[in-house]
N, C-alpha and C positions, 0 to 999 in steps of 0.2 A: 504493500500500500504506500509506504513512504517513497516519494520520488515521483510517482505518476501524477499526483495532484499538485504538489509543491512546485515542481519544475515544468509542468506541461499544462495542466487543466485550469489553473487560476487565471491565466491571461485571457483565453477565450470566454471564461465565465464572466470576467470583467467586461468584455466586449458585449456580452448579452445583457448584463444587468447593471453595469456600472458599479457604484459602491454597494448596491443591493446584493452583490455577490455574497456578502456575509450572511444575508437571509437565505440565499440559495444554498450556502454551505450548511446552514442549520437544517434546512428542509432535507437535504441529502443525508445528513446525519440521522435524522429521525427515521427516514425510510430505511437506511442501512441498519439502524437498531432493530427495527421490526424484522428485517430480513435475517439479521444475525440471530435473533431470538428464535425465529422459526427454524433456521438452519441448525441451531444448536439442539433443539428438541428432536429434530429428525435424525441428526447425526448420532445422538445418544441411542435412538431406537434402531437405526440401521448403520452400524459401524463398518461400512464397506466402501471400497474405492468407487468413485463416481459421483458423489455428492447428489445434487438434485436429479440427475439422471436416474439414480436408484430410488430416490424418494417419490418422484413422479410416477415411476413405473409401479411401485408397490402401493401407493395411495390412490392414484388417479387412473392408472391403466398404462399399457405399453406405449401408446402413441405419445402421451404427455411426457413420459420419461424420455422417450427418444427425442422429442422436440426440445426438452431442456438440455439434453446432452449435445444435440446439434447446435443449439444457440451458444452454449458454453464453448464448444470447440471452435466454431467459426469466429465468434466474437473475441475470444481470448487469443486466437491465432493472429487476428488483426492487431490486437493489443501488444502481442509479442513483437510484431514488426514495428509498431510505434515506439516501443521502449528501445529496441535495437537502434532505430534511427535517432532517438534522443541521445544515446551513447555516442553515435557518430557525430552529431551536430555539436555537442559540447566538447568532445575529446579532440576531434580533428575535423573541423568543418569542411576543409578542402577535399577530404576523402571520406565523407560521412558514410556513403554506402559500403565502401570496403571495410571500414571499421565496424559497421553494423553487422555485416556478415561474419567477420572475425569473432565478434562478441557472441553471436548465436552459436557458432561452432564450439567455442571454448566452454560456454555454460552448458551446452548439451552434453559435452564430455563429462563435466562435473556431475550432472544429474544422473548420467548413465551408470556411474560407479557407486551410487548409493546415497540415500537420503541423509545418512549421518554426516557425510562430507558436505552435502548441500546445506544442512542446518548449521554446521560449523561456520561455513563461509558466510551464510546469511547473518549470523550474529555479529561477525566482524563488520560487515557492510552497514548494518543498522546502527552500530555504535559510532561509526565514522560519520554517517549522514546526520545523526542526531547532534553530534558535536558541531558539525558545520552549520546546521540550522539554528542551533542555540547561539552560535557566534554571530550569525546574521541578525537575529532578532535583538540581541543585546547591543550590537553595533548601531543599529538603526534607532533603538530606544534611547541610547545615550548620546546621540549625535546632536540633539537640539534642533534638528531640521525638519522634524515631522510636523504635520498640520492636521489637527483634529477635525477640521472642517471637511477633510477628504473622506471622512467616515460617514458624513451626513448623507441621507438619501436624496437623490435628485432625479425626479421624473422616472422612477422605476416602474415598469409595467409588470403585471402578473405573469405574462408570457415570458418576459425576459428573466424574471426570477426563477421560473420553472425550468427554462433552458439552462440557466446557470446551475441549478440544482442537478439537472441531468448530467451536465458536464463534470460537476464536482463529484457526482456519484462514482465516476470512473476511478476516483482516488480511493474510495472506500471498499471497492469490490474485492480486495485481496483476501478477505476472510473466507471466501469460498474454498481457497486452496487448503485451508486447514481441514475442512470436512472431507475433501477428496483424499486425504492421507489417512483415513480411518483405519485401514488395514495395517498401517506401519507405525502406529504409536501405542504406547502402553495405556491400558485402562481408558479406552476412547470415550466411554460414557461420561467420565468425569473430565478428562483432559481436554476434549474438543470444545464443549460448551464454555469452559473457563477460558481457554485460549482465544476463542472468538470474541468474547466480551472484553477481555483485557486489551487485545489488539485494537479493537474498534475504539475503545475509550482513550487509549494513549494517542492514537493517530488523530482523533478529533481535537484533542488539546494541542497537538503540534500544528495541525493545519490552521486552527483558529489563530494561534499566536503568530504564525508566519503571515497569514493573509492580512491580519490587522496591521502588522508592522509595515509590510510592503505597501499596502493601500494608503496608510497614513503618510508614507514617504513620497510616493509617486503620484497618488491620485488615480482615479479610475481610468481616465482617458489615456494617460501615459502607460498605465499598467496594461490596458487592453491592447495597445500597439506594440508592446515589448515582446521580443523573441526570447529574452532571458530576464524576466522581471526581477528576480532576486539579485542578479549581478548588477542590473541597472540601479536597484534600490541602494545597494551598498556603495556604489559609485556616487550616486546623488547625495548620500549621507557623508561623503568625504573620506571614505575608506577604500580608495582605489586599489590598495594592496590586497584587499580581500577578494577582489574579482577572480583571480586565478583559483583561490580556495573554493569559491562558490562553483566555479566550472568543474573542478575536480569532484566536489561533493555531488553535483548534478550527475556527473558520469557514473559515480559509484552508486548513487540512488537508482539510476536507470538500470544498472547492472543487477542490483538487488531485485528490482521489480521483474526484470526479464528472467532471472533465475527462478523465482517463484511461479511465474506465468508458465514457463515451459514445463515445470514440475506438475502443475495442476492440469494443464491440457492433456499431457500424456497419460495421467491417471484416469481421466474421464474417457479418453480414447481406449484405454485398456478395458474399462467396464463395458463400453459399447461393443468392443471386439469380442468380448466373452459372450455377448448376446447376439453376435453375428450381424449387428447393425453397421459394423465396419469390418474390413477384412480380418479373418481369424488370425492371420499371421501376427497382427499387432497385439494379440493377447499373450505372446510369449514372455516369460519372466526369466531373467538371467539366473543360471544355476548358482552362481557365486554371490552376486551383489543383490539378488532378490528384487530387481527393478524391471519395469516393462521396457527393456532396452530397445526393442524394435519400434515401439510407439514413440519413445524419446527421439530416436534417430529420424523417423519420418516427420514428426512435428518440427524438429530442428531444420530439416531440409526445406520444408514448406515455408517456414518463417524466414529463412535466409533468402529465398526467392522473393517473397513479398516485400522484404525490406528494401529491395531494389526498385520497387515500382509504386508503393503506396505514398499518399500524402499524409503527413503527420496528423494534422488536425482532423482531416476526414476520417482517418483510422480511429481516432478517439471517439468521434460521434457515432460511427458504426458500432464500435465495440460497446459503447454505453447502451445503445439500443438493444443489442443482442443479450447483454448481461442483465439488463432490466427485465427482459422477457424470461430469462432463466430464473430470476428471483421471484417473478410473478408466479411461476409454476411451483417454486419452493413454498411460497405462502399459501397457495391453493392446496398444496399437499398437507401443510401444517394445519389448515382449517379442518381437516378430517379428524384431527386428534383431540378436538375440543379446545376450550379457552380461546375463543375465536376473535377477540377484539384486535389483538396484534396482527394475526394473519390477514384479517380484512383490511386493516390500515396499510399493511405492507403491500398487499395485492393492488389496492387502489393507487397507492403512491407510485409503485413501479409502473403501472400502465399510464398514469398521467405523465410522469417524467419521460417515459419512452416516447410517447406520441407528441410531446412538445419540444423535442430535440429539433435541430435544423432539418428542413424538409428533405434534403438529399440523404441525410443519415437515416431518416425514417423510411423513405422509399427504398433505399438500398437494403435496409434491414428486412423490410417486408418481402422483398424479392428473394432474399436468401432464405428466409423462413419458408416461403412457398416452394423453393427448390428442395429444401429438406423434407417437406411434407410429401412432395411428389416422389422422392426417393423412397420414403417410407411406404407409400402406396404401392410402389413397384416392387420393393424388396422385402420390407419389414413384415408384411402379412404372411410371407412364406416362411418366416423364421420360427 
């Protein structure tokens, strides 16, 4: 989660809602909390790889499980490409695509040899990113150049706020990867719900602090047009020496996001392959490392190709739409368990945010979902 929103999603959210992006962030957090609660309940009941693919199948029927899995795989594959491109843009802009491909290859190799090594590397990445973000917030707060009037609301529309929320939701979507690892953790009924809620709470605090600091320094108009808003903010605050630090932090953050994304997509692909909704060869588990190595390699290859052709902001919008559909199915699945207030709020929130995203993202997302449904009609019923 850390990296995707801080370094990528806040600028387009500011373009959609201006200073009201803070309201959008709050709305996204509420929807994410509902999704997290529903996901945690379902993960405790079904501790299997696949996340909402499994929950939808077991609670709503095979098609809905398939549609959730399809949405997750295609949406997060696009998100993988977006994060890989973010690595390239921040690390070496002149060779962004080559760097992106190299990052995908390296992290696919890390994931293939086992989740323990992936978790170890993730802990280091998160520690570095948090240190960089804390430095940025403190530098801006102590510069004396912030303007509280930048936080005031100016002509914010409801549609703009909802678009900002949908784009900010991209930043919170990482907790799904916790549920997809249910077969690979100890005591999943306790560990997974706790991990989801702690991760979501910590990330919300970090995102709010960073968004307020950068918005107070730059204002919504400058923030919306910035390609690297955090770097611009520390420069405007008079700390030009921190700009390289921010760029390194952004690169590391994007690598951390990419690491977790590839991990989650491959596990959902594993579950779908086991049910023959994807080629059965992808269900192979490595005899030594106990990882779905074929799914890892195929996902890595597809992401490497997409990183060379996709537009960064367009990939974010499409990924947000697909993942919101995924969570809508998760909430619908949790609705069948009782205690229905949160699942209903989550379901409605997901659908509203999904269909108020930019038009191109919505139309592309609908088209891809229809392709998935057609494939299910052609193949899925024979499984």
